[in-house]
ZAMI-473670 format. One record per residue (C-alpha): y, x, z; residue number from 1; residue in three letters. Coordinates in steps of 0.001 Angstrom, whole numbers, m for minus. Layout:
! residues N
<<Y; X; Z>; NUM; Ala>,
...
END
This chain:
! residues 452
<<56473; 86750; 137443>; 1; Met>,
<<54935; 90095; 136643>; 2; His>,
<<53886; 88955; 133156>; 3; Cys>,
<<57364; 87625; 132469>; 4; Val>,
<<58928; 90960; 133373>; 5; Asn>,
<<56450; 92733; 131063>; 6; Lys>,
<<57376; 90468; 128174>; 7; Asn>,
<<61074; 91041; 128814>; 8; Lys>,
<<60580; 94801; 128835>; 9; Ala>,
<<58535; 94647; 125622>; 10; Arg>,
<<61201; 92504; 123967>; 11; His>,
<<63882; 94944; 125067>; 12; Arg>,
<<62077; 97944; 123594>; 13; Thr>,
<<61463; 96107; 120302>; 14; Glu>,
<<65157; 95285; 120135>; 15; Lys>,
<<66064; 98939; 120608>; 16; Gln>,
<<63786; 99944; 117705>; 17; His>,
<<65399; 97564; 115203>; 18; Ile>,
<<68255; 99810; 114080>; 19; Phe>,
<<66755; 103197; 114917>; 20; Val>,
<<65786; 105369; 111977>; 21; Asp>,
<<62079; 106148; 111823>; 22; Asp>,
<<62829; 109811; 111257>; 23; Arg>,
<<64388; 110265; 114705>; 24; Val>,
<<61481; 108796; 116663>; 25; Lys>,
<<60522; 112145; 118102>; 26; Ile>,
<<59320; 112945; 121578>; 27; His>,
<<62793; 113567; 122988>; 28; Arg>,
<<64144; 110316; 121593>; 29; Phe>,
<<61246; 108377; 123094>; 30; Gln>,
<<62181; 109851; 126478>; 31; Lys>,
<<65729; 108506; 126110>; 32; Ile>,
<<64406; 105049; 125235>; 33; Glu>,
<<62047; 105131; 128205>; 34; Tyr>,
<<65021; 105882; 130477>; 35; Lys>,
<<66873; 102939; 128954>; 36; Met>,
<<64003; 100632; 129796>; 37; Met>,
<<64012; 101868; 133390>; 38; Lys>,
<<67819; 101927; 133741>; 39; Arg>,
<<69596; 99405; 131485>; 40; Pro>,
<<73013; 100981; 132126>; 41; Trp>,
<<71984; 104063; 130117>; 42; Leu>,
<<72708; 103497; 126406>; 43; Ser>,
<<73386; 105457; 123255>; 44; Phe>,
<<77098; 105069; 123850>; 45; Arg>,
<<76750; 106501; 127351>; 46; Tyr>,
<<75119; 109635; 125955>; 47; Val>,
<<77847; 109959; 123319>; 48; Ala>,
<<80609; 109505; 125923>; 49; Glu>,
<<78902; 112125; 128067>; 50; Asn>,
<<79033; 114477; 125096>; 51; Tyr>,
<<82703; 113764; 124307>; 52; Arg>,
<<83754; 115162; 127676>; 53; Asn>,
<<81430; 118148; 127767>; 54; Tyr>,
<<83823; 120641; 126191>; 55; Ser>,
<<86466; 120047; 128885>; 56; Thr>,
<<83984; 120360; 131754>; 57; Thr>,
<<83794; 123971; 132969>; 58; Pro>,
<<80527; 123465; 134882>; 59; Asn>,
<<78426; 122657; 131800>; 60; Val>,
<<76166; 125529; 130753>; 61; Thr>,
<<75299; 126449; 127179>; 62; Ser>,
<<71796; 124969; 127516>; 63; Lys>,
<<73237; 121681; 128749>; 64; Gln>,
<<75681; 121686; 125858>; 65; Lys>,
<<72839; 122084; 123359>; 66; Leu>,
<<70912; 119219; 124980>; 67; Lys>,
<<73936; 116923; 124881>; 68; Ile>,
<<74696; 117992; 121295>; 69; Leu>,
<<71162; 117108; 120226>; 70; Lys>,
<<71530; 113706; 121899>; 71; Asp>,
<<74809; 113236; 120026>; 72; Ala>,
<<73013; 113936; 116718>; 73; Tyr>,
<<70404; 111295; 117554>; 74; Leu>,
<<72923; 108699; 118780>; 75; Cys>,
<<75510; 109045; 116001>; 76; Glu>,
<<75837; 105741; 114150>; 77; Gly>,
<<73010; 104039; 116091>; 78; Lys>,
<<73851; 100733; 117780>; 79; Tyr>,
<<71675; 98036; 119310>; 80; Arg>,
<<74031; 95159; 118478>; 81; Ser>,
<<77241; 94325; 116639>; 82; Ser>,
<<79040; 93877; 119990>; 83; Val>,
<<78207; 97465; 121002>; 84; Glu>,
<<79439; 98739; 117636>; 85; Met>,
<<82684; 96754; 117926>; 86; Ala>,
<<83332; 98218; 121378>; 87; Gln>,
<<82832; 101744; 120059>; 88; Asp>,
<<85037; 101092; 116997>; 89; Leu>,
<<87794; 99720; 119246>; 90; Ala>,
<<87813; 103062; 121086>; 91; Gln>,
<<88080; 104948; 117767>; 92; Asn>,
<<91192; 103260; 116302>; 93; Ile>,
<<93509; 105948; 114917>; 94; Val>,
<<96241; 103638; 113550>; 95; Tyr>,
<<97341; 100172; 114699>; 96; Tyr>,
<<101060; 99524; 115216>; 97; Asp>,
<<101844; 95941; 116169>; 98; Lys>,
<<105581; 96442; 116675>; 99; Lys>,
<<106681; 98530; 113703>; 100; Asn>,
<<103995; 97592; 111145>; 101; Asp>,
<<103765; 93843; 110542>; 102; Thr>,
<<101247; 94171; 107697>; 103; Ser>,
<<98256; 94219; 110070>; 104; Gly>,
<<96878; 97582; 108923>; 105; Leu>,
<<94116; 99014; 111123>; 106; Ile>,
<<92441; 102397; 110561>; 107; Val>,
<<89305; 103373; 112465>; 108; Ile>,
<<87372; 106626; 112694>; 109; Asn>,
<<83942; 105557; 111464>; 110; Lys>,
<<80828; 107264; 112850>; 111; Pro>,
<<78458; 108925; 110402>; 112; Ala>,
<<75451; 106873; 109332>; 113; Gly>,
<<77155; 103454; 109489>; 114; Val>,
<<77030; 101612; 106127>; 115; Pro>,
<<79370; 98915; 104893>; 116; Leu>,
<<76638; 96272; 104933>; 117; Lys>,
<<73613; 96021; 107186>; 118; Thr>,
<<70522; 97813; 105903>; 119; Ser>,
<<67002; 98247; 107249>; 120; Gln>,
<<67895; 101220; 109424>; 121; Asp>,
<<71521; 100595; 110464>; 122; Ala>,
<<74035; 97895; 111328>; 123; Leu>,
<<76924; 97413; 108914>; 124; Gly>,
<<80666; 97439; 109492>; 125; Leu>,
<<81027; 93928; 108094>; 126; Val>,
<<78830; 92483; 110868>; 127; Asp>,
<<80983; 94089; 113576>; 128; Ala>,
<<84319; 92764; 112264>; 129; Met>,
<<84144; 89324; 114017>; 130; Pro>,
<<83479; 90997; 117381>; 131; Asp>,
<<86209; 93583; 116759>; 132; Leu>,
<<88730; 90850; 115928>; 133; Ser>,
<<87896; 89126; 119237>; 134; Lys>,
<<88442; 92365; 121156>; 135; Leu>,
<<91842; 92885; 119495>; 136; Leu>,
<<92858; 89219; 119752>; 137; Gly>,
<<93032; 88670; 115984>; 138; Leu>,
<<91742; 85867; 113789>; 139; Glu>,
<<90068; 87920; 111067>; 140; Lys>,
<<89653; 91570; 110029>; 141; Ile>,
<<88713; 92566; 106481>; 142; Thr>,
<<87296; 95925; 105364>; 143; Val>,
<<89392; 97175; 102425>; 144; Ile>,
<<88040; 100692; 101857>; 145; Lys>,
<<85373; 102709; 103629>; 146; Ser>,
<<83782; 106116; 103281>; 147; Val>,
<<80148; 106108; 102255>; 148; His>,
<<77353; 105581; 104729>; 149; Lys>,
<<76492; 109156; 105695>; 150; Tyr>,
<<80091; 110449; 106026>; 151; Ala>,
<<82531; 109865; 108869>; 152; Ser>,
<<86266; 109336; 108932>; 153; Gly>,
<<89028; 106891; 108025>; 154; Cys>,
<<88189; 103281; 107189>; 155; Val>,
<<91024; 100985; 106086>; 156; Leu>,
<<91057; 97497; 107612>; 157; Leu>,
<<93560; 94634; 107376>; 158; Ala>,
<<94084; 91609; 109594>; 159; Ser>,
<<96642; 89871; 107326>; 160; Lys>,
<<96938; 89061; 103633>; 161; Glu>,
<<100139; 91092; 103550>; 162; Gln>,
<<98218; 94197; 104569>; 163; Gly>,
<<95536; 93548; 101950>; 164; Val>,
<<98102; 93315; 99148>; 165; Ser>,
<<100052; 96372; 100360>; 166; Gln>,
<<96891; 98468; 100578>; 167; Leu>,
<<95697; 97499; 97116>; 168; Lys>,
<<99121; 98191; 95619>; 169; Arg>,
<<99291; 101603; 97294>; 170; Ser>,
<<95773; 102582; 96227>; 171; Leu>,
<<96482; 101533; 92632>; 172; Asn>,
<<99705; 103529; 92650>; 173; Arg>,
<<97818; 106589; 93878>; 174; Arg>,
<<95456; 106382; 90907>; 175; Asn>,
<<98175; 105852; 88308>; 176; Gln>,
<<99078; 108539; 85812>; 177; Leu>,
<<102637; 108678; 87180>; 178; Ile>,
<<101583; 109729; 90679>; 179; Glu>,
<<98409; 111785; 90098>; 180; His>,
<<98216; 112745; 93760>; 181; Cys>,
<<95185; 113705; 95814>; 182; Leu>,
<<95262; 111031; 98483>; 183; Gly>,
<<92197; 111993; 100546>; 184; Glu>,
<<91298; 115212; 102345>; 185; Ser>,
<<87682; 115777; 103350>; 186; Tyr>,
<<86454; 118454; 105742>; 187; Phe>,
<<82910; 119796; 105627>; 188; Ala>,
<<80843; 122279; 107615>; 189; Leu>,
<<78678; 124164; 105158>; 190; Thr>,
<<75749; 126520; 105126>; 191; Asn>,
<<76870; 129927; 103786>; 192; Ser>,
<<80241; 130765; 102206>; 193; Thr>,
<<81417; 129269; 98878>; 194; Pro>,
<<81649; 131515; 95848>; 195; Arg>,
<<85469; 131240; 95829>; 196; Lys>,
<<87823; 130990; 98785>; 197; Ser>,
<<90247; 128700; 96946>; 198; Ser>,
<<89791; 126837; 93694>; 199; Ile>,
<<91602; 124215; 91588>; 200; Gln>,
<<89706; 122969; 88571>; 201; Glu>,
<<88611; 120015; 86472>; 202; Thr>,
<<84889; 119439; 86006>; 203; Val>,
<<82641; 116848; 84407>; 204; Asp>,
<<79875; 115083; 86301>; 205; Val>,
<<77172; 113820; 83972>; 206; Leu>,
<<73648; 112550; 84474>; 207; His>,
<<70820; 114562; 82971>; 208; Lys>,
<<67276; 113349; 82555>; 209; Glu>,
<<65021; 115655; 84542>; 210; Ile>,
<<61239; 115705; 84568>; 211; Gln>,
<<60095; 116019; 88142>; 212; Ser>,
<<56727; 115247; 89725>; 213; His>,
<<55466; 113463; 86606>; 214; Gly>,
<<58428; 111102; 86239>; 215; Ser>,
<<61860; 111257; 84629>; 216; Ser>,
<<64852; 111050; 86976>; 217; Val>,
<<68599; 110940; 86241>; 218; Leu>,
<<70382; 113500; 88410>; 219; Glu>,
<<74168; 114164; 88534>; 220; Pro>,
<<75052; 117697; 87440>; 221; Val>,
<<78352; 119628; 87440>; 222; Ile>,
<<79546; 120860; 84021>; 223; Glu>,
<<82536; 123207; 83890>; 224; Arg>,
<<82561; 123320; 80095>; 225; Ile>,
<<84126; 119930; 79418>; 226; Leu>,
<<82181; 117697; 77066>; 227; Val>,
<<83419; 116433; 73720>; 228; Asn>,
<<85985; 113629; 73832>; 229; Asn>,
<<83798; 111433; 71620>; 230; Lys>,
<<80980; 111666; 74144>; 231; Leu>,
<<83462; 111145; 76964>; 232; Phe>,
<<84598; 107795; 75508>; 233; Lys>,
<<81097; 106391; 75111>; 234; Arg>,
<<80429; 103585; 77541>; 235; Arg>,
<<76698; 104133; 77717>; 236; Asp>,
<<77188; 107720; 78899>; 237; Gln>,
<<77284; 108154; 82690>; 238; Lys>,
<<80124; 110631; 82823>; 239; Leu>,
<<83090; 111220; 85118>; 240; Lys>,
<<85875; 113793; 84813>; 241; Arg>,
<<87157; 114854; 88227>; 242; Ile>,
<<89935; 117182; 89384>; 243; Ala>,
<<89326; 118940; 92695>; 244; Val>,
<<91072; 121308; 95088>; 245; Asn>,
<<88885; 123207; 97557>; 246; Ala>,
<<89704; 125952; 100028>; 247; Glu>,
<<88121; 127663; 103021>; 248; Ile>,
<<89899; 126781; 106264>; 249; Val>,
<<87883; 129023; 108608>; 250; Ser>,
<<84491; 130676; 108800>; 251; Lys>,
<<82067; 132040; 111350>; 252; Ser>,
<<82309; 135744; 112253>; 253; Pro>,
<<79310; 136682; 110098>; 254; Lys>,
<<80163; 134267; 107282>; 255; Gly>,
<<77013; 132254; 107887>; 256; Gln>,
<<78866; 128927; 107820>; 257; Ser>,
<<82362; 127743; 106898>; 258; Thr>,
<<84818; 124893; 107338>; 259; Leu>,
<<85971; 123773; 103892>; 260; Val>,
<<88685; 121322; 102859>; 261; Lys>,
<<87935; 119361; 99674>; 262; Ile>,
<<90399; 117076; 97880>; 263; Glu>,
<<88813; 115347; 94860>; 264; Pro>,
<<90402; 112793; 92532>; 265; Ser>,
<<87212; 110697; 92669>; 266; Ser>,
<<84086; 110411; 94819>; 267; Leu>,
<<81819; 108879; 92214>; 268; Gln>,
<<78193; 110063; 91969>; 269; Tyr>,
<<78340; 111751; 95429>; 270; Ser>,
<<80710; 114322; 93982>; 271; Phe>,
<<81484; 116340; 97124>; 272; Ile>,
<<77820; 116954; 97970>; 273; Gln>,
<<76834; 118122; 94486>; 274; Ile>,
<<80049; 120135; 94111>; 275; Tyr>,
<<79521; 122092; 97337>; 276; Met>,
<<75878; 122710; 96424>; 277; Ala>,
<<77098; 124014; 93051>; 278; Asp>,
<<79399; 126435; 94927>; 279; Leu>,
<<76267; 127760; 96720>; 280; Leu>,
<<77477; 126323; 100015>; 281; Ser>,
<<75710; 122988; 100696>; 282; Pro>,
<<76975; 120723; 103463>; 283; Ile>,
<<75065; 120828; 106747>; 284; Ile>,
<<72965; 117688; 107065>; 285; Gly>,
<<72820; 116988; 103316>; 286; Asp>,
<<69184; 116024; 102795>; 287; Ser>,
<<69777; 114672; 99264>; 288; Ile>,
<<71451; 117535; 97387>; 289; Tyr>,
<<71223; 120371; 99928>; 290; Gly>,
<<68071; 121730; 98254>; 291; His>,
<<70058; 122792; 95163>; 292; Arg>,
<<71084; 126062; 96834>; 293; Ala>,
<<68687; 128238; 98820>; 294; Lys>,
<<68702; 131606; 100506>; 295; Met>,
<<66678; 134233; 98618>; 296; Leu>,
<<66546; 137826; 99836>; 297; Met>,
<<69730; 137391; 101845>; 298; Gly>,
<<71743; 135732; 99065>; 299; Lys>,
<<72358; 132109; 98134>; 300; Met>,
<<71025; 131208; 94703>; 301; Val>,
<<71239; 128047; 92651>; 302; Lys>,
<<68039; 126032; 92247>; 303; Val>,
<<67268; 124260; 89003>; 304; Asn>,
<<67436; 120461; 89526>; 305; Pro>,
<<64050; 120180; 87803>; 306; Glu>,
<<62525; 122044; 90757>; 307; Leu>,
<<63742; 119502; 93286>; 308; Met>,
<<61270; 118512; 96003>; 309; Pro>,
<<59620; 115127; 96322>; 310; Asp>,
<<61842; 112289; 97590>; 311; Val>,
<<59692; 111901; 100702>; 312; Asn>,
<<59843; 115608; 101552>; 313; Ser>,
<<63504; 116440; 100942>; 314; Arg>,
<<64673; 118628; 103787>; 315; Leu>,
<<67557; 121026; 103930>; 316; Gln>,
<<66176; 124453; 104720>; 317; Asn>,
<<68667; 125956; 107138>; 318; Leu>,
<<68372; 129537; 108461>; 319; Pro>,
<<66490; 129906; 111714>; 320; Glu>,
<<69464; 131679; 113276>; 321; Ser>,
<<71669; 128624; 112606>; 322; Met>,
<<69039; 126250; 113966>; 323; Leu>,
<<68730; 128270; 117157>; 324; Ser>,
<<72507; 128200; 117598>; 325; Gln>,
<<72369; 124396; 117362>; 326; Leu>,
<<69416; 124110; 119735>; 327; Gly>,
<<67009; 122928; 117032>; 328; Leu>,
<<63656; 124104; 115753>; 329; Arg>,
<<62347; 124483; 112232>; 330; Ser>,
<<61504; 121047; 110873>; 331; Gly>,
<<64180; 119228; 112904>; 332; Glu>,
<<66845; 119436; 110204>; 333; Glu>,
<<66423; 115706; 109515>; 334; His>,
<<68182; 114730; 112761>; 335; Ile>,
<<71413; 116448; 111672>; 336; Leu>,
<<74093; 113991; 110484>; 337; Pro>,
<<76027; 114798; 107333>; 338; Leu>,
<<78918; 117038; 108419>; 339; His>,
<<81441; 115517; 106025>; 340; Leu>,
<<84577; 113959; 107505>; 341; His>,
<<87499; 112116; 105886>; 342; Leu>,
<<90348; 113469; 107987>; 343; Gly>,
<<93433; 112480; 105981>; 344; Arg>,
<<94475; 109444; 103919>; 345; Val>,
<<97757; 109300; 102002>; 346; Tyr>,
<<99147; 105885; 100990>; 347; Leu>,
<<102136; 106306; 98618>; 348; Pro>,
<<104798; 103634; 98838>; 349; Gly>,
<<102930; 101611; 101447>; 350; Tyr>,
<<106174; 100439; 103072>; 351; Phe>,
<<107858; 100086; 99697>; 352; Gly>,
<<109709; 102537; 97447>; 353; Gly>,
<<109497; 106098; 98695>; 354; Ser>,
<<108358; 105143; 102204>; 355; Asn>,
<<104868; 106617; 102324>; 356; His>,
<<102215; 106585; 105044>; 357; Leu>,
<<99837; 109397; 106000>; 358; Thr>,
<<97022; 108789; 108487>; 359; Ile>,
<<94866; 111439; 110181>; 360; His>,
<<91549; 111072; 111977>; 361; Ala>,
<<90133; 113819; 114236>; 362; Pro>,
<<86552; 115016; 113662>; 363; Pro>,
<<83692; 113247; 115351>; 364; Arg>,
<<82254; 114718; 118594>; 365; Pro>,
<<79078; 116051; 116918>; 366; Phe>,
<<81260; 117702; 114241>; 367; Phe>,
<<83309; 119521; 116890>; 368; Lys>,
<<80172; 120505; 118806>; 369; Gly>,
<<78528; 122006; 115719>; 370; Thr>,
<<81676; 123983; 114911>; 371; Ala>,
<<81848; 125276; 118485>; 372; Glu>,
<<78220; 126383; 118516>; 373; Met>,
<<78635; 128141; 115157>; 374; Leu>,
<<81853; 129861; 116350>; 375; Asn>,
<<84017; 128129; 113738>; 376; Ile>,
<<87616; 127468; 114699>; 377; Asp>,
<<89069; 124051; 113763>; 378; Ile>,
<<92855; 124509; 113618>; 379; Pro>,
<<94909; 121560; 114812>; 380; Glu>,
<<97513; 121845; 112062>; 381; His>,
<<95079; 120680; 109367>; 382; Ile>,
<<95110; 117223; 110958>; 383; Phe>,
<<98910; 117145; 110919>; 384; Glu>,
<<99260; 117844; 107205>; 385; Asp>,
<<101942; 115699; 105538>; 386; Glu>,
<<102125; 117533; 102197>; 387; Asp>,
<<101326; 115727; 98956>; 388; Val>,
<<99310; 117639; 96387>; 389; Arg>,
<<99263; 116647; 92727>; 390; Asp>,
<<96698; 117466; 90076>; 391; Tyr>,
<<96583; 117785; 86309>; 392; Asp>,
<<93473; 116221; 84835>; 393; Leu>,
<<92376; 118129; 81739>; 394; Val>,
<<91625; 115558; 79028>; 395; Arg>,
<<90858; 117820; 76056>; 396; Lys>,
<<88127; 120377; 75622>; 397; Arg>,
<<89412; 123881; 75094>; 398; Thr>,
<<87421; 125427; 72271>; 399; Lys>,
<<87045; 129218; 72223>; 400; Pro>,
<<88555; 130838; 69177>; 401; Lys>,
<<86160; 132074; 66526>; 402; Asp>,
<<86389; 135871; 66385>; 403; Pro>,
<<85772; 135803; 62611>; 404; Thr>,
<<89043; 133937; 62076>; 405; Asn>,
<<91133; 136859; 63280>; 406; Glu>,
<<91487; 140424; 62086>; 407; Val>,
<<92170; 142426; 65229>; 408; Leu>,
<<92266; 145802; 63497>; 409; Asn>,
<<93680; 146186; 59955>; 410; Pro>,
<<91362; 149146; 59327>; 411; Glu>,
<<88365; 146829; 59716>; 412; Leu>,
<<89652; 144689; 56837>; 413; Ser>,
<<89554; 147707; 54469>; 414; Asn>,
<<86013; 148470; 55587>; 415; Ile>,
<<85070; 144859; 54957>; 416; Ala>,
<<86521; 144981; 51417>; 417; Glu>,
<<84646; 148179; 50564>; 418; Glu>,
<<81325; 146980; 51975>; 419; Ala>,
<<78836; 146389; 49126>; 420; Pro>,
<<76861; 143191; 48778>; 421; Glu>,
<<73244; 143329; 49850>; 422; Thr>,
<<70319; 141222; 48737>; 423; Asp>,
<<69919; 138039; 50731>; 424; Gly>,
<<73208; 138448; 52595>; 425; Gln>,
<<76669; 137057; 51981>; 426; Leu>,
<<79503; 139543; 51490>; 427; Pro>,
<<81812; 140114; 54406>; 428; Ile>,
<<85211; 138617; 53648>; 429; Arg>,
<<88534; 138921; 55387>; 430; Thr>,
<<91131; 136207; 55908>; 431; Leu>,
<<93014; 137361; 52803>; 432; Lys>,
<<89985; 136716; 50583>; 433; Glu>,
<<89317; 133244; 51976>; 434; Arg>,
<<90869; 130462; 49929>; 435; Lys>,
<<92418; 127276; 51229>; 436; Thr>,
<<91374; 123771; 50196>; 437; Lys>,
<<94359; 123385; 47868>; 438; Lys>,
<<93478; 126578; 45996>; 439; Glu>,
<<89872; 125379; 45582>; 440; Arg>,
<<91023; 122021; 44203>; 441; Lys>,
<<93354; 123726; 41742>; 442; Glu>,
<<90518; 125976; 40527>; 443; Glu>,
<<88237; 122956; 40029>; 444; Arg>,
<<90930; 121185; 37969>; 445; Lys>,
<<91425; 124282; 35772>; 446; Lys>,
<<87691; 124514; 35130>; 447; Arg>,
<<87427; 120822; 34271>; 448; Gln>,
<<90407; 121031; 31900>; 449; Ser>,
<<88940; 124177; 30292>; 450; Phe>,
<<85554; 122515; 29685>; 451; Thr>,
<<87157; 119395; 28166>; 452; Thr>,
END
């Protein structure tokens, strides 16, 4: 009997390691797993639930808060089975109206780190849909649109074909030229303060070939000088023109970190991450593009993409003061989830005609805990926003005017006429002396007729 119990315990520990990222297998995490083996009732979800209630408990000290917050970082998006994930997703449903909405629309608040399909280090949403449909008493649930793996927030599901068709029609209407509305609002906690407090612009995202560590890599780069339309229409060119609105919602007392709202017209090529890094305010937990802005002599500076670190050693270098506020040490930045949350989704004409639908999702527990430890206020009104914001996508490149084509001062034209010709240089001419194409053609005809 003793050998059988050993085998069962070994099998249980192997099962727990299946969907646990190798990067988070640190000493503290091994302690949690050891407790699980001793007491099966303790799970990742138990730790997360413990953390959800910590802010309302007056007896919790600051040290205990930091310990629970660190556990929440480690447990975010980690599940041992699809049943456990379905149970957690059922508790995070932000929209499901059986009586008034017969389309079968379901919106959940997805944890960070959960992909659409199962990968080597995480369970996928698709695998949890059969178990979620059983919990809700439905036949089938289909994932229509989800945020990317490392972000959290609204995920659109449908349990009926009517809901699938209504969602697709609404999403297509949102992307049409007639509407041109920004249908998604993202919220991010960033390191440092962006260069501008509020900005509305159109930028190009193009891939540049960069030589790094002896190999050529294509990296997405922000270009504010819009490229030529001929290059923009080429199919072989990886290029995307995106309109974006960004504004600072709140910041820490010393300006060390901020809460930013970003509303892009597209999310292609990980736009929000590279855009915030370009504003010298990378998102906390961004281990892919966070290295593009670093602190140098007390100021954030932009790092050339060619100087990017090796893929295996990409870490976001956060200030030691911020790490201490979060209860972390230097080198533990990898356990931080990406602090990017989809908090608002706007579906124009979902119920037909001018009957629109706006859905809000509150931030995840780790997101709120990080904001609290960094003394950043999250106002409640931002998750009650019903306004619709439009955008104008610039489709033509604005060329700067050539200063030689204008005479700003008439006195300069007289000086130009009186200037003598020098050897090896062309004479300076004004607009009056320049001849049009018609005048040149007429002169050529006169010369030809004179020679004949």
